[in-house]
C-alpha positions as CSV (number, residue, x, y, z in Angstrom):
1,M,137.4,220.9,182.0
2,H,138.9,221.4,178.6
3,H,137.4,218.7,176.4
4,R,139.5,219.1,173.3
5,S,142.8,218.6,175.1
6,Y,141.9,214.9,175.4
7,E,144.0,214.8,178.5
8,I,142.8,212.6,181.4
9,P,145.8,212.3,183.9
10,E,144.9,215.4,185.9
11,L,141.4,214.1,186.6
12,P,140.6,212.6,190.0
13,L,140.4,208.8,190.2
14,P,138.5,206.5,190.3
15,L,137.0,208.0,187.2
16,A,133.6,207.0,185.8
17,A,132.1,208.3,182.6
18,A,129.1,207.7,180.4
19,C,129.4,207.9,176.6
20,I,126.0,209.2,175.6
21,G,126.7,211.6,172.8
22,R,128.5,213.7,175.4
23,I,130.9,211.8,177.6
24,H,130.4,212.2,181.3
25,L,133.6,211.9,183.2
26,A,133.7,211.5,187.0
27,P,134.3,208.6,188.9
28,L,131.6,207.9,186.3
29,F,131.9,208.1,182.5
30,A,129.1,207.9,180.0
31,S,129.1,208.4,176.2
32,R,126.1,209.4,174.3
33,H,125.1,208.3,170.8
34,P,126.2,211.0,168.3
35,L,122.7,212.0,167.0
36,S,124.1,214.1,164.1
37,S,126.4,211.4,162.8
38,S,125.8,208.9,160.0
39,R,126.0,206.2,162.5
40,A,122.8,207.5,164.1
41,T,120.8,206.8,161.0
42,E,122.2,203.3,160.9
43,D,121.3,202.6,164.5
44,P,118.0,204.2,165.5
45,G,117.9,202.0,168.6
46,G,121.0,203.7,169.8
47,I,119.3,207.1,169.5
48,Q,116.4,206.0,171.6
49,Q,118.7,204.5,174.2
50,T,120.7,207.7,174.2
51,Q,117.6,209.9,174.7
52,S,116.2,207.7,177.5
53,L,119.6,207.9,179.2
54,E,119.8,211.7,179.3
55,A,117.2,212.2,182.0
56,E,118.6,209.2,184.0
57,W,122.1,210.6,183.8
58,A,121.0,214.0,185.1
59,T,119.7,212.2,188.2
60,V,123.1,210.4,188.5
61,Q,124.9,213.8,188.3
62,E,122.6,215.3,191.0
63,S,123.2,212.3,193.3
64,L,127.0,212.2,192.8
65,Q,127.7,215.9,193.4
66,D,130.9,215.1,195.2
67,A,132.2,213.2,192.2
68,D,133.8,214.6,189.0
69,I,131.6,213.6,186.1
70,L,132.4,214.3,182.5
71,S,130.0,214.0,179.6
72,V,131.3,214.1,176.0
73,D,129.4,214.5,172.8
74,C,130.9,211.9,170.5
75,A,129.6,213.7,167.4
76,T,131.8,216.7,168.1
77,E,134.5,214.9,170.2
78,A,135.1,211.9,167.9
79,A,138.8,211.8,168.5
80,F,138.4,211.8,172.3
81,C,135.7,209.1,172.1
82,S,138.0,207.0,169.9
83,E,140.9,207.5,172.3
84,M,138.6,206.4,175.1
85,D,137.6,203.3,173.0
86,A,134.0,204.5,173.0
87,V,132.8,202.6,169.9
88,T,129.1,201.9,170.7
89,F,126.7,204.2,172.4
90,P,125.6,204.8,175.0
91,A,128.3,203.4,177.2
92,I,129.0,203.8,180.9
93,R,132.4,203.1,182.5
94,V,134.4,203.6,185.7
95,Y,138.1,204.4,185.4
96,N,139.9,203.0,188.5
97,E,142.9,204.2,190.3
98,D,145.0,201.3,189.0
99,G,144.3,202.3,185.4
100,T,141.7,199.5,184.8
101,I,138.3,200.2,183.4
102,T,135.0,198.8,184.7
103,R,132.2,198.7,182.1
104,Y,128.6,199.1,183.1
105,R,126.3,196.4,181.6
106,G,123.1,197.0,183.5
107,P,119.9,198.8,182.8
108,R,120.2,202.5,181.8
109,R,118.3,203.6,184.9
110,S,119.7,206.0,187.5
111,K,118.9,203.7,190.4
112,S,120.9,200.8,188.7
113,I,123.8,203.1,187.7
114,L,124.1,204.6,191.2
115,A,124.1,201.1,192.7
116,F,126.8,200.1,190.2
117,Y,129.0,203.1,191.2
118,R,128.6,202.4,194.9
119,R,129.4,198.8,194.3
120,V,132.7,199.3,192.4
121,S,133.7,202.1,194.8
122,R,133.8,199.5,197.6
123,P,136.6,196.9,198.0
124,V,136.2,193.9,195.8
125,V,135.6,191.9,199.0
126,S,134.5,193.7,202.1
127,E,135.7,192.5,205.5
128,I,133.0,192.2,208.1
129,T,134.6,192.0,211.5
130,D,131.5,192.2,213.6
131,P,128.6,190.4,211.9
132,A,126.2,191.2,214.7
133,I,126.5,194.9,213.8
134,S,127.1,195.1,210.1
135,L,126.0,191.9,208.4
136,H,122.4,193.0,207.9
137,D,123.5,196.3,206.6
138,F,125.7,194.6,204.0
139,T,123.2,192.0,202.9
140,T,120.6,194.7,202.2
141,S,123.0,197.1,200.6
142,D,122.7,195.6,197.1
143,D,120.3,193.6,195.0
144,I,122.5,190.5,195.3
145,T,125.1,189.9,197.9
146,F,127.5,187.1,198.7
147,T,129.0,186.4,202.1
148,A,131.5,183.8,203.0
149,E,133.0,182.3,206.2
150,F,135.9,179.9,206.1
151,L,137.2,177.5,208.8
152,P,141.0,177.2,209.0
153,K,140.9,173.8,207.3
154,G,141.0,174.4,203.5
155,A,140.4,178.1,204.0
156,S,143.3,179.3,201.8
157,L,142.0,177.4,198.7
158,Y,138.3,178.3,199.2
159,E,139.1,181.9,200.0
160,W,141.3,182.2,196.9
161,Q,138.4,180.8,194.8
162,Y,135.9,183.1,196.4
163,R,138.1,186.2,195.8
164,N,138.5,185.2,192.2
165,L,134.8,185.0,191.9
166,A,134.4,188.4,193.5
167,R,136.9,190.0,191.0
168,Q,134.9,188.4,188.1
169,Y,131.5,189.8,189.3
170,H,132.5,192.9,191.2
171,D,130.6,195.1,188.8
172,R,127.3,193.2,189.3
173,Y,127.2,191.9,192.9
174,S,128.6,192.7,196.3
175,F,131.0,190.3,198.2
176,A,132.1,190.1,201.8
177,I,134.0,187.8,204.2
178,L,133.0,187.4,207.9
179,P,134.5,185.4,210.8
180,P,133.4,181.8,211.0
181,S,130.3,181.2,213.1
182,Q,129.6,177.6,212.4
183,Q,131.5,174.3,212.3
184,Q,131.7,174.3,208.5
185,S,132.9,176.7,205.8
186,A,130.0,178.2,203.8
187,I,129.2,180.8,201.1
188,R,125.8,182.4,201.1
189,C,124.0,184.4,198.6
190,R,121.0,186.8,199.2
191,N,118.8,187.9,196.3
192,N,116.9,190.9,197.6
193,I,114.9,191.3,194.4
194,N,113.4,187.7,194.5
195,D,113.6,187.5,198.3
196,E,115.6,184.3,198.1
197,N,118.5,182.9,200.0
198,F,121.0,180.2,198.9
199,T,123.8,178.5,200.8
200,L,126.8,176.4,199.6
201,K,128.6,174.3,202.1
202,E,130.1,171.6,199.7
203,L,132.9,174.0,198.6
204,W,135.0,171.1,197.3
205,L,132.5,170.1,194.5
206,V,133.7,171.0,191.0
207,G,131.5,173.8,189.6
208,A,129.5,174.3,192.8
209,L,130.4,177.9,193.1
210,D,129.4,178.7,189.6
211,E,126.1,176.9,190.2
212,L,125.5,179.0,193.3
213,V,125.9,182.1,191.2
214,S,123.6,180.8,188.5
215,Q,120.9,179.9,190.9
216,C,121.0,183.0,193.1
217,T,121.3,185.6,190.4
218,A,118.7,184.1,187.9
219,P,115.9,186.7,187.6
220,L,112.3,185.5,188.1
221,I,111.2,188.0,185.5
222,L,113.8,188.5,182.7
223,E,114.1,191.8,180.7
224,L,115.1,190.5,177.3
225,T,118.2,191.8,175.6
226,R,119.0,191.2,172.0
227,K,121.2,188.3,173.0
228,D,118.5,186.8,175.1
229,I,116.1,186.9,172.2
230,A,118.6,185.3,169.9
231,E,119.2,182.5,172.5
232,L,115.6,182.1,173.7
233,G,115.4,178.6,172.3
234,Q,118.6,177.5,174.1
235,L,117.4,179.2,177.3
236,T,114.1,177.3,177.3
237,Q,116.0,174.0,176.6
238,R,118.2,174.6,179.6
239,T,115.4,175.5,181.9
240,G,112.8,173.0,180.6
241,K,110.1,175.6,180.6
242,H,107.3,175.2,178.0
243,L,105.4,178.5,178.4
244,A,106.6,182.1,178.2
245,V,104.7,185.2,179.3
246,H,106.0,188.2,177.3
247,Y,105.1,191.6,178.6
248,F,105.6,194.4,176.1
249,T,105.9,198.0,177.2
250,E,107.8,201.2,176.3
251,S,107.6,202.6,179.8
252,H,110.3,202.2,182.5
253,D,107.6,202.8,185.1
254,G,105.4,200.2,183.5
255,K,108.2,197.7,183.8
256,E,108.6,198.3,187.5
257,I,104.9,198.2,188.2
258,Y,104.5,194.9,186.2
259,H,107.6,193.4,187.9
260,E,106.2,194.2,191.4
261,E,102.7,192.9,190.5
262,M,103.9,189.7,188.9
263,L,106.9,188.7,191.0
264,G,104.9,186.4,193.3
265,L,103.2,184.7,190.3
266,A,106.6,184.3,188.6
267,K,108.0,182.6,191.7
268,K,105.0,180.3,192.0
269,Y,105.4,179.1,188.4
270,S,109.2,179.4,188.2
271,K,109.7,175.8,187.1
272,E,107.1,175.8,184.3
273,V,106.8,179.4,183.0
274,L,109.4,181.9,181.7
275,F,108.3,185.5,182.5
276,T,109.9,188.2,180.3
277,I,109.7,192.0,179.8
278,V,110.3,193.3,176.3
279,D,111.1,197.0,175.8
280,T,109.2,198.1,172.7
281,N,111.5,201.1,172.2
282,E,114.4,198.7,171.6
283,H,112.3,196.0,169.9
284,P,109.5,197.9,168.1
285,L,108.4,195.0,165.8
286,M,108.1,192.2,168.4
287,S,104.7,193.2,169.8
288,S,103.1,193.0,166.4
289,A,104.7,189.6,165.7
290,A,103.3,188.5,169.0
291,G,99.8,189.4,168.0
292,L,99.6,192.7,169.8
293,G,99.2,196.2,168.5
294,S,101.2,199.2,169.7
295,G,101.4,200.0,173.3
296,S,101.6,197.6,176.3
297,G,100.2,194.1,176.3
298,I,100.9,190.5,177.2
299,S,101.4,187.5,174.8
300,I,101.7,184.0,176.1
301,E,104.0,181.8,173.9
302,N,104.0,178.0,173.8
303,L,107.7,177.4,173.5
304,R,107.2,173.9,172.2
305,T,104.7,174.6,169.4
306,G,105.3,178.3,168.8
307,D,101.6,179.1,169.4
308,L,100.8,182.6,170.6
309,F,98.0,183.8,172.9
310,P,97.9,187.6,172.9
311,Y,96.1,189.4,175.7
312,E,95.6,193.1,175.3
313,R,94.5,194.8,178.5
314,A,95.2,198.2,179.9
315,K,95.6,196.8,183.4
316,I,96.1,193.2,184.4
317,S,96.5,191.7,187.9
318,A,98.4,188.7,188.8
319,A,95.1,186.9,189.4
320,D,93.9,187.8,185.9
321,L,97.1,186.6,184.3
322,E,97.1,183.3,186.3
323,A,93.5,182.6,185.2
324,F,94.4,183.3,181.6
325,L,97.4,181.0,181.9
326,L,95.3,178.2,183.3
327,D,92.7,178.6,180.5
328,I,95.5,178.2,178.0
329,V,96.9,175.1,179.7
330,Q,93.4,173.6,179.9
331,G,92.7,174.2,176.2
332,N,89.9,176.7,176.8
333,I,91.6,179.4,174.6
334,L,92.6,178.9,171.0
335,P,96.0,180.1,169.8
336,W,96.2,183.3,167.7
337,D,95.4,182.7,164.0
338,G,97.1,185.9,162.8
339,S,94.0,188.1,162.8
340,R,92.9,190.7,165.3
341,A,89.6,188.9,165.9
342,N,90.7,186.4,168.5
343,V,93.0,188.6,170.6
344,A,91.8,188.5,174.2
345,H,90.6,191.9,175.5
346,D,89.1,193.4,178.6
347,E,85.9,191.4,178.5
348,L,87.8,188.2,179.5
């Protein structure tokens, strides 16, 4: 592959690439943050994201050995990155056979990237002709799946709406149509992360399809992005929740362990409490502002008053956290006063 020619037409399609300082061209493309450029000093968060993506991208390359993957260093291949419209780094994209580009918006983890690639490599809407054989395989093939069945009456309109929805969300969720098995058209959504199922039968209601997507795809534990943090007040107003449990960590493994441990608790209190994960690599100042030092920790926030209840503990179980939450609600624990003296530790 001759990078400096900047010629793409001879490459196989679909093409995906990641702009990570190098560009990875395949059916998968990634661009890496140019560590030696002036932009790197302006955006240290981009450097950290780039460095964390490197190992993950190596796993992606190993898993997609049959695909052609290109990685381009945007510090040395600035013209090529500009031509590819790689402005912010890192970035991951799929270049499709029809010339369109599908941008990856998910976590920079190999598992998520590979799921994204498999998803966009399938048809926008899969056709399941024998549900008894393949329905289970499909509904367990992705974190979130949608399946639809339409009776002849009204089928053309409902199917048109469904296919439009699939085109809109094809990069994030998987969609299929199967033969009708009941006396009513229906669209179903399976959330394998939360172990939840949702069904929509009132397809004629305005906004019902969007509401189904919103309900089914809402995470029980939200990993906060910069946009989420900026809109946290609006989010809490929409949900009506008055407490937030913020877990701070710099470890990807720590996120997964915490998510697995606390998922049941988050489901139990889903109407009252917002559970979040904050990556301290991307938001290094937030843990101190929440009453914690460096490293991992939990801080409970009263979203109505702004009071904080930091809880530093190397390991915490769902039972420990639930007890701490109940103590806060019952007024047994005073909010943080800005000092280190009243931060809850292991002795609780």
